[in-house]
Structure formats: structure tokens, C-alpha cells
N, C-alpha and C positions, 0 to 999 in steps of 0.2 A: 505494499499501499503506500502511496507518495502518501508525504503528510505536509497539512499546511504548517506552517508558523507559528503563524499568529493566532490558530483555533488549538482548545487545548487538544488534548489526544483520544480524552475521553469523550469531547463530541463527538468525533469524527469517526470512530466507531460505533458509537451510537445509536450515532445516521447509518451509516452500511445494515447494522442489526436491524437498526426501526423499520427501514426499508425492506428487506428482507423478510420481516413478519410482513408489511402491506404485501407484499408484491407474491407472499404464500411461497417462498422457497424456505422457511419456516413456516405449516402451513399450524392450525386453529389448531390447541391439544399438543402439539409436535412439543417434542422436547429440544428443549433451546443448548450449545456448545455450557460445557464447565468451563470455568471465569476458568482452571489450565490450559481448555483447549482457544480460550477465547486468546488464551497469552499465545500460543503457540501461533496464532493465526495469523495475528498482529504485530508480532515481537512486543509485546506492553506486559508491562508489570503486572502481576494477582493483586497490588489495589486498585486501577484503573477496569481492570475486567473485572472487579467487583463491583466496583463503585458503577460501570456498564452495567451490568445486571438488575440491579438495583433503581438504578432510571428507569430501567423498562419496566421495571413494576411499578413503579409511583408513577410514568404515563399511564398506568393500565394497558401495557401492553404485553404483559411476561406473571407470573406465581407465579412462589417458590413452594414445596410440597418439603418440607422438609428430610432430608434424609433420601433424599431419592431423588430432585433434581427441579431446571427451574423450564416451566412450560408456558406456549404460547397461548393466549388466552385469546376464548371464540369474543372475536372484534362483530361490533352491529353493524347491521348490512343499513346499507339505503334502503331508504323506502322507495321502491316503487314507482315509477309513471306514471300517471294515471292519463288513456289516449281521450 
């Protein structure tokens, strides 16, 4: 990943992971990568990876199940357009 020096790394990783949630790469109900896997993929510290996962939970995009992992929440569907 190419880093933007003026943007904190956790925000950049958060942007990538939240986009993956929204585009279905990480499907609803699916398990997100562990903090260690996020560290390995993005080359960041474990503290930074844990912050990213925490921010995803706070945004309502993920939920933690202690001892199991962090999972993508069911995202609300936009209302269908009426014809």
C-alpha cells in the first residue's frame, strides 16, 4: 500500500477495510481478518491494527464476538424506489 504522509495510517487502513465491507469483499456475517493479519497485510503495528478494528466497530460496520473474532454487521439496505 502506498501511504499518504499527511493522513494517519489507521485512517488509511480503515478506509480500505470499510470499502471492502461496503463493496462486499468482506460480506455481512463474514469474519474480518485478525489484528495480526491486518498487521501483516498492511505492514502496520498491532496497536494500529487494533485501532482500525475498533473504529470499524464504532462505525457500526463490525462487531466483536469475544474469543471468536470480529464480524461484519448486516448493513441496512436502502429503500427500494417506487415506480
